[in-house]
C-alpha distance (Angstrom), angle and dihedral (degrees) to the residues before:
residue distance angle dihedral
M1 . . .
F2 3.81 . .
D3 3.78 124.5 .
V4 3.81 93.3 -133.1
A5 3.78 134.2 12.2
I6 3.79 119.0 -160.4
V7 3.82 122.1 -164.0
G8 3.81 108.7 -155.9
F9 3.80 128.5 39.4
G10 3.75 98.6 -153.2
P11 3.80 119.8 118.1
T12 3.79 95.8 -66.9
G13 3.78 95.4 45.7
A14 3.78 93.6 43.7
V15 3.79 94.6 49.0
L16 3.81 91.5 45.8
A17 3.81 91.0 50.0
G18 3.84 89.8 48.7
L19 3.79 95.6 48.5
L20 3.82 90.9 49.2
G21 3.78 94.7 41.5
Q22 3.80 91.4 53.2
Q23 3.79 87.7 62.4
G24 3.79 94.1 50.1
I25 3.78 95.8 -103.9
G26 3.83 112.7 153.5
V27 3.82 104.7 -116.5
Y28 3.78 132.0 -177.0
V29 3.81 114.9 -167.7
C30 3.77 127.3 179.8
D31 3.77 138.6 176.0
Q32 3.76 134.3 -172.8
S33 3.82 92.6 -133.6
L34 3.75 121.3 76.2
A35 3.80 98.4 -145.8
V36 3.81 144.2 18.2
Y37 3.80 112.0 -72.9
P38 3.84 101.6 -100.5
K39 3.82 97.7 -141.2
P40 3.81 130.7 65.9
R41 3.77 123.2 -98.6
A42 3.77 104.7 157.0
I43 3.83 114.2 44.8
A44 3.81 105.6 171.3
L45 3.79 135.8 59.4
D46 3.77 135.5 161.8
H47 3.83 142.5 -140.6
E48 3.80 93.5 -84.8
I49 3.80 88.7 60.6
M50 3.81 92.7 46.3
R51 3.81 86.7 54.0
I52 3.81 89.0 54.9
F53 3.81 90.1 48.8
Q54 3.79 87.4 50.8
Q55 3.81 89.5 54.8
L56 3.82 88.5 52.6
G57 3.78 89.7 49.9
V58 3.80 95.6 -120.1
E59 3.79 102.7 102.8
R60 3.81 94.8 104.4
A61 3.80 93.0 49.6
I62 3.80 90.2 47.8
E63 3.79 99.7 45.8
P64 3.86 94.7 77.3
H65 3.79 88.0 60.6
T66 3.83 93.5 54.7
E67 3.79 136.5 73.0
A68 3.77 133.9 -175.9
F69 3.79 112.7 -85.7
T70 3.78 109.5 -113.7
N71 3.79 120.9 -132.1
S72 3.79 114.9 -76.9
E73 3.79 111.4 -132.2
Y74 3.82 120.5 -160.2
Y75 3.82 117.4 -150.1
G76 3.77 123.6 -164.9
V77 3.80 137.3 -148.2
E78 3.77 95.2 -67.1
G79 3.78 94.5 41.9
Q80 3.79 93.5 -100.5
L81 3.81 124.3 141.3
I82 3.81 107.9 -104.9
K83 3.80 104.4 164.0
C84 3.81 139.8 7.2
M85 3.82 130.8 -163.1
S86 3.76 119.7 -161.0
T87 3.79 141.7 163.5
L88 3.79 131.8 -92.8
P89 3.81 118.2 -87.6
E90 3.80 125.5 -116.0
P91 2.97 138.2 -52.4
Y92 3.79 84.9 61.9
P93 3.83 114.6 -139.6
L94 3.80 95.2 -133.8
S95 3.87 94.8 30.3
Y96 3.83 92.2 -111.1
V97 3.81 129.5 92.2
P98 3.80 99.8 -85.8
S99 3.83 97.2 -135.0
L100 3.76 122.8 37.0
V101 3.80 142.6 169.3
F102 3.78 120.1 -145.7
S103 3.76 145.2 178.0
Q104 3.80 107.2 -108.2
P105 3.84 104.6 -157.7
P106 3.84 97.7 59.4
V107 3.81 92.5 38.4
E108 3.81 91.0 52.5
A109 3.79 90.9 47.4
I110 3.83 90.9 52.7
I111 3.82 91.5 51.6
R112 3.79 92.2 48.6
E113 3.75 92.2 48.9
Q114 3.78 91.4 52.2
V115 3.79 93.4 47.4
S116 3.80 91.3 49.7
T117 3.81 89.6 60.6
L118 3.81 93.9 60.6
P119 3.82 110.0 102.7
S120 3.81 95.0 -145.7
V121 3.83 94.1 53.2
T122 3.81 122.9 85.6
V123 3.80 116.0 -164.7
E124 3.81 122.8 -165.7
L125 3.78 121.1 177.4
G126 3.80 126.7 -166.3
Q127 3.79 91.2 42.9
R128 3.80 122.1 126.5
C129 3.78 121.3 -162.0
V130 3.81 108.0 -129.0
G131 3.78 100.9 164.3
V132 3.83 142.0 27.2
E133 3.81 124.1 -168.6
Q134 3.77 120.9 -179.3
G135 3.80 123.3 -152.0
A136 3.80 134.4 -179.3
K137 3.81 93.8 -89.7
S138 3.79 106.6 15.0
V139 3.76 146.6 15.6
V140 3.82 124.4 -124.8
L141 3.83 121.9 -147.1
T142 3.76 122.7 -157.3
L143 3.78 110.8 -148.9
Q144 3.76 131.3 -168.3
D145 3.84 127.4 -165.5
A146 3.83 130.1 -153.7
K147 3.82 90.3 -85.8
S148 3.83 91.2 54.8
Q149 3.79 91.3 -111.0
V150 3.81 110.2 151.3
K151 3.77 131.8 -149.7
S152 3.81 139.3 162.6
I153 3.78 132.1 -123.9
E154 3.82 123.3 -166.4
A155 3.79 124.6 -156.3
Q156 3.78 139.0 159.9
Y157 3.80 91.7 -120.5
L158 3.80 136.1 17.4
I159 3.80 125.0 -152.3
A160 3.80 118.7 -162.8
C161 3.82 108.8 -145.1
D162 3.79 93.8 152.4
G163 3.78 99.7 123.4
A164 3.76 140.8 -108.7
S165 3.82 93.5 -40.6
S166 3.83 91.0 45.8
G167 3.79 112.3 -178.9
V168 3.79 92.4 -161.5
R169 3.79 90.5 54.3
K170 3.76 90.9 52.7
M171 3.79 94.8 44.7
Q172 3.76 91.2 51.5
G173 3.80 95.4 45.2
F174 3.79 100.5 -118.4
E175 3.81 111.5 166.9
L176 3.81 126.6 -142.4
E177 3.80 124.4 -140.4
D178 3.80 116.7 -141.3
L179 3.80 111.7 -132.8
G180 3.77 92.0 -165.1
F181 3.80 111.6 -97.7
D182 3.80 124.7 117.7
Q183 3.81 122.0 156.5
S184 3.78 136.9 147.2
W185 3.81 117.3 -126.4
L186 3.78 138.5 167.7
V187 3.82 114.9 -129.3
V188 3.81 115.0 -158.3
D189 3.80 128.9 -176.9
V190 3.81 116.8 -166.0
L191 3.80 132.5 -176.2
L192 3.81 102.8 -145.0
N193 3.79 127.1 -151.6
E194 3.79 122.7 -142.4
R195 3.79 92.5 -84.4
G196 3.81 90.9 52.3
L197 3.80 92.2 47.3
Q198 3.82 89.8 54.6
K199 3.83 92.5 51.1
T200 3.79 100.1 48.0
P201 3.84 129.5 78.7
Q202 3.81 117.8 -85.1
V203 3.79 93.2 -137.8
S204 3.79 131.7 43.9
V205 3.81 113.7 -91.2
Q206 3.81 139.4 -157.1
Y207 3.80 109.9 -156.5
C208 3.83 101.3 -155.5
E209 3.82 92.9 -167.4
P210 3.84 118.4 144.9
L211 3.80 94.2 -145.9
R212 3.83 93.3 57.1
P213 3.81 118.8 -6.1
S214 3.82 110.6 -155.4
T215 3.78 142.1 176.7
Y216 3.81 128.1 -149.4
V217 3.82 119.0 -165.4
I218 3.80 126.7 -172.1
G219 3.78 106.6 -138.5
P220 3.79 128.5 -173.4
K221 3.78 118.5 -53.7
N222 3.82 109.1 -26.9
H223 3.83 96.2 -15.8
R224 3.81 113.6 120.0
R225 3.81 128.0 176.2
W226 3.78 130.2 -155.9
E227 3.79 124.0 -168.6
I228 3.79 109.4 -167.2
A229 3.79 126.5 -175.5
I230 3.78 116.2 -119.8
N231 3.78 112.2 -133.8
A232 3.79 126.4 -132.0
G233 3.79 111.5 -83.3
E234 3.81 94.8 23.0
D235 3.82 118.7 122.4
P236 3.84 108.4 -121.4
E237 3.84 90.9 -151.3
Q238 3.79 92.6 52.9
V239 3.79 91.7 45.3
A240 3.80 89.3 52.7
S241 3.82 93.5 50.8
Q242 3.81 117.3 102.3
A243 3.77 92.1 -105.9
G244 3.80 93.6 46.3
T245 3.76 92.8 46.6
W246 3.81 95.2 49.9
A247 3.79 89.8 47.8
L248 3.83 89.6 58.9
L249 3.81 93.3 43.1
E250 3.81 94.5 52.0
R251 3.81 89.9 94.3
W252 3.81 86.4 70.7
I253 3.81 111.8 14.5
T254 3.80 145.0 2.5
P255 3.83 130.6 -142.1
Q256 3.80 88.0 -90.3
D257 3.80 90.4 64.9
G258 3.81 99.5 61.9
E259 3.78 147.0 -40.1
L260 3.75 130.6 -82.1
W261 3.79 110.9 -111.9
R262 3.79 98.4 178.8
Q263 3.79 136.5 -11.1
A264 3.78 124.8 179.9
S265 3.76 137.8 156.4
Y266 3.80 117.4 -127.3
R267 3.75 140.1 -178.5
F268 3.80 104.8 -133.5
H269 3.80 111.2 -141.3
A270 3.80 137.4 -177.1
L271 3.82 106.1 -144.8
V272 3.79 135.0 151.3
A273 3.81 131.1 -177.8
Q274 3.80 113.7 -106.7
T275 3.78 90.3 -142.0
W276 3.80 126.8 19.6
R277 3.80 98.9 -164.3
K278 3.78 135.5 47.6
D279 3.79 107.9 -179.2
R280 3.83 103.5 -68.1
V281 3.80 97.6 -2.3
F282 3.81 124.0 87.4
L283 3.79 134.3 -177.1
A284 3.81 124.7 -137.8
G285 3.77 137.5 169.8
D286 3.81 121.3 -0.1
A287 3.81 89.1 -11.2
A288 3.80 86.7 68.1
H289 3.82 102.3 34.9
Q290 3.77 145.8 5.6
Q291 3.78 127.3 -164.1
P292 3.80 138.6 177.3
P293 3.84 112.6 -90.6
F294 3.80 99.5 -122.7
L295 3.80 95.3 118.0
G296 3.78 98.2 25.9
Q297 3.81 93.7 -117.8
G298 3.84 101.6 133.6
M299 3.80 98.8 98.0
C300 3.80 91.6 33.0
Q301 3.78 90.5 59.1
G302 3.76 91.1 52.5
L303 3.78 93.1 50.9
R304 3.82 90.3 49.8
D305 3.80 86.4 54.1
A306 3.79 89.7 52.4
Q307 3.76 93.8 49.0
N308 3.82 93.6 46.7
L309 3.80 94.2 48.6
A310 3.82 97.6 40.0
W311 3.79 98.9 63.6
K312 3.80 91.9 42.2
L313 3.82 94.2 49.8
A314 3.82 91.5 46.1
S315 3.81 90.8 50.5
V316 3.81 91.9 51.8
L317 3.81 95.3 42.6
K318 3.80 91.0 50.1
G319 3.79 91.9 51.5
R320 3.81 94.5 -114.3
A321 3.82 95.8 112.1
K322 3.81 138.7 34.4
D323 3.79 124.1 -112.6
S324 3.81 89.0 -106.9
L325 3.80 87.8 75.6
L326 3.81 89.2 69.4
E327 3.79 90.8 60.1
T328 3.80 89.6 66.6
Y329 3.84 90.8 62.5
G330 3.78 95.6 72.0
E331 3.80 93.0 37.7
E332 3.77 93.5 54.5
R333 3.75 100.3 38.5
R334 3.81 97.0 43.6
M335 3.81 92.2 52.4
H336 3.80 92.8 45.2
V337 3.80 94.6 46.5
S338 3.80 92.0 46.3
A339 3.82 93.0 50.0
L340 3.78 93.7 47.2
T341 3.81 93.6 43.0
Q342 3.78 90.1 53.5
R343 3.80 90.0 52.5
I344 3.81 91.0 47.1
T345 3.80 89.5 48.1
H346 3.82 89.9 53.2
I347 3.79 89.4 54.3
G348 3.75 89.9 47.3
E349 3.79 91.4 52.0
L350 3.79 89.5 47.6
V351 3.81 91.4 53.2
G352 3.78 94.9 39.1
E353 3.78 101.8 46.5
R354 3.83 105.2 143.4
D355 3.84 100.1 -174.1
M356 3.82 109.2 90.7
E357 3.81 95.0 -151.6
R358 3.79 93.3 49.8
A359 3.80 90.5 44.8
R360 3.80 91.0 55.0
A361 3.78 89.4 48.4
R362 3.79 89.5 50.3
D363 3.79 91.0 53.3
T364 3.80 92.3 47.9
Q365 3.79 92.2 49.4
L366 3.84 95.4 47.8
L367 3.78 91.2 49.6
A368 3.82 91.8 45.6
D369 3.82 90.1 51.5
C370 3.80 90.5 58.0
A371 3.82 95.6 36.9
G372 3.80 88.8 -116.1
Q373 3.79 94.6 -59.0
V374 3.82 110.4 104.8
V375 3.80 110.1 -145.8
P376 3.80 118.0 -165.1
T377 3.81 113.8 -109.7
P378 3.82 118.7 -150.3
R379 3.81 112.4 -114.6
Q380 3.83 87.8 -135.7
N381 3.82 89.4 68.5
V382 3.80 87.8 72.9
Q383 3.84 92.0 58.1
P384 3.84 110.8 99.5
A385 3.79 124.9 -146.1
L386 3.79 121.6 -121.0
S387 3.81 108.6 -90.4
V388 3.82 104.8 -179.8
G389 3.78 139.1 36.6
L390 3.78 124.3 36.6
L391 3.81 101.1 16.0
S392 3.78 131.3 113.9
H393 3.79 94.1 -110.7
P394 3.83 123.2 71.6
V395 3.79 123.0 -93.9
S396 3.81 91.0 -98.7
G397 3.82 88.5 68.2
Q398 3.81 92.5 -124.2
A399 3.77 118.5 140.1
S400 3.78 115.6 -94.7
G401 3.78 120.0 -127.1
H402 3.79 94.6 -88.9
A403 3.77 100.4 42.2
G404 3.78 125.3 68.2
A405 3.78 124.3 -146.7
R406 3.79 91.0 -92.5
V407 3.83 93.0 59.0
T408 3.80 92.4 40.4
T409 3.84 89.9 61.5
V410 3.84 90.9 61.8
L411 3.80 94.7 51.3
G412 3.77 111.8 103.5
S413 3.79 93.7 21.8
V414 3.81 125.9 116.7
F415 3.79 116.5 -92.9
P416 3.81 113.3 -130.2
Q417 3.81 125.8 -101.0
P418 3.78 107.3 -146.2
W419 3.79 129.8 -172.8
L420 3.80 108.0 -102.1
I421 3.79 133.5 -162.7
H422 3.81 106.8 -112.7
P423 3.84 107.2 -120.7
Q424 3.83 93.5 -136.5
T425 3.80 106.9 29.2
H426 3.85 97.1 27.4
A427 3.79 87.9 -139.7
R428 3.79 123.0 136.9
V429 3.81 111.0 -93.5
R430 3.77 132.7 171.8
M431 3.81 113.5 -109.2
D432 3.84 97.8 -119.4
Q433 3.80 90.8 50.3
L434 3.78 89.5 56.6
L435 3.81 99.5 39.9
G436 3.79 102.4 30.4
Q437 3.81 121.8 -147.7
G438 3.78 135.0 -51.7
W439 3.81 140.6 75.3
R440 3.79 112.1 -27.8
L441 3.79 134.8 -174.3
F442 3.80 105.9 -151.9
L443 3.80 117.6 -159.5
S444 3.78 126.5 -163.5
E445 3.78 120.3 -129.6
T446 3.83 88.8 -104.7
A447 3.82 96.2 52.4
N448 3.78 109.0 118.7
A449 3.81 121.7 -114.6
Q450 3.83 94.2 -100.8
W451 3.78 89.6 76.9
D452 3.81 92.6 62.5
K453 3.82 89.3 59.0
V454 3.78 98.2 49.6
V455 3.85 115.5 134.1
L456 3.80 109.4 -125.1
N457 3.80 135.2 -165.9
E458 3.82 107.2 -84.5
A459 3.83 93.5 -151.3
M460 3.81 90.1 57.9
N461 3.83 92.3 51.0
V462 3.81 92.7 -147.3
Q463 3.81 116.7 -162.2
V464 3.80 115.1 -145.9
C465 3.80 111.0 -141.4
R466 3.79 123.4 -176.0
F467 3.79 122.0 -166.4
D468 3.78 109.4 -139.2
A469 3.77 139.5 106.0
R470 3.84 92.8 -85.4
A471 3.81 96.6 48.6
L472 3.80 122.7 16.3
Q473 3.79 110.7 6.0
E474 3.81 113.7 -171.2
C475 3.77 125.3 -154.5
D476 3.81 104.2 -143.1
G477 3.79 107.7 24.8
V478 3.84 94.8 -111.6
V479 3.80 96.4 140.4
K480 3.83 93.3 39.8
A481 3.79 88.4 54.7
W482 3.82 89.3 48.9
F483 3.82 92.6 51.7
D484 3.79 91.1 45.6
E485 3.80 94.7 46.6
H486 3.79 93.5 52.4
R487 3.82 94.7 33.9
V488 3.79 93.4 -130.2
Q489 3.81 129.5 132.9
A490 3.79 99.5 -162.5
A491 3.83 138.0 30.5
L492 3.79 130.0 -171.4
V493 3.79 106.8 -146.1
R494 3.81 129.1 -166.4
P495 3.81 125.6 -131.3
D496 3.84 88.9 -98.6
H497 3.85 89.2 56.7
I498 3.81 93.3 -108.4
V499 3.81 114.6 143.8
F500 3.81 105.7 -115.1
G501 3.80 97.3 177.0
A502 3.81 136.7 2.8
Y503 3.80 126.4 -166.4
E504 3.79 124.8 -150.9
D505 3.76 121.5 -123.2
D506 3.80 102.7 -156.2
R507 3.81 95.9 62.6
D508 3.83 91.3 33.6
R509 3.82 90.2 58.7
A510 3.77 92.4 45.3
N511 3.79 90.9 53.0
G512 3.79 98.4 39.9
G513 3.78 92.5 -105.5
A514 3.80 94.6 -63.1
L515 3.80 96.2 115.9
G516 3.77 94.4 52.3
L517 3.77 93.5 45.2
T518 3.80 91.0 47.5
A519 3.79 89.4 52.0
L520 3.77 91.3 50.7
G521 3.78 90.0 49.2
Q522 3.81 89.9 53.1
D523 3.78 90.2 50.1
L524 3.79 91.9 50.6
E525 3.80 89.6 50.2
R526 3.79 89.2 53.3
L527 3.78 90.5 51.9
E528 3.82 90.6 56.5
R529 3.82 88.6 82.1
F530 3.82 87.3 65.2
F531 3.83 102.4 32.9
């Protein structure tokens, strides 16, 4: 019997299998397809995802297939600039360029290759899941290959990563909630030649035009993507034909400027599963949620699911945590996905406004909001923090007795990953590569000595890490700036880099550190229900 079975070997399933396999968890993963899909679907990722790739040990192999995401400029009815989205400036908070574009087929192949080297992971392709039966202590999958041969696989837990039309989700009766977005668009990927590269915009563009809203994205190298709204009365199949596609692209390019790589018509939806767990079966990735592509977060959301679930499953399977920990997976990810999808939907509605009068009013309002001077807004500002589940504040999101509103705002956010000076080689090294993974209590240079002596939960195996010249010496002051900005001297951080608890320095200093240490003690007591 396997510890975990995963149906679906796309990005979410592969990353989940890798994160579990690295920890020695026995994983079985299958997919109906025999190979990586050879054309791009996702095109954008961010620094959180590069940090996950780093944990898998594939970031260096993947980096050549990525490029920095250009600014995205939004143009209104009269062709005027009304909004701009950009990336964060250096020094980068997670040590990677915060917004990236990438080529999916080679990246997916690299991940699969790495996962296949893990001794505790079994990969079988060409297997379709046709049945799922749950028992008290395990779940049994019925699998069928291309020759209709059937076999069974038993595991303690099953994760459905089998895409938007997930068969496991349907078999187990998971319901999806509609978040209120439904539009038809044509998605076109083109490999441009030099002539085409000279003719097309040098930044990514959102054409917020009621007659035909469109998006243009600069991908890696000569890869360019257009997303073009399909108007009422148009046949999506005809629009997605070569003739139909080139007719819509003629505003920018002709067939002499490049070759079509992929074109497909889609209905963009905003959906999220109402529940993410039924006993021993979990949903992740597109099986659990779908969102419009306006910020390129579809694959990113799935990989955040994988990271969140992997450390929790491993903790439970290794006997370090109680089953109740697994309940926090769905709580956290559903709330995060819903919040981000609503923000993405808002951007989609902004871009896709079809009423000319309302579109003009939109342009006027956006320009009035910035006094006529459009200032680039970092894409990361759209990313919400976790607000429920395994955090030190209650589910309502209100501050607990020890944490003021300022500290509460940092809970559920991602703790930075700075470049450090390696203590032996003195070379630059990313923090996670030096420290590894797991629970960590990070201390600022100004945290008093009592913090180094704190008694921590043995089951959690918390690593105490102090930032100063004698311990962790950072290169660019990223973590110092984080401590200073939030006026905290200590942060308890989960294995997925989410800030569980943060402890203020002004009151700590005034009370000799007792208040902060007491607050940490209360948080550790709360964690005992999970560990």
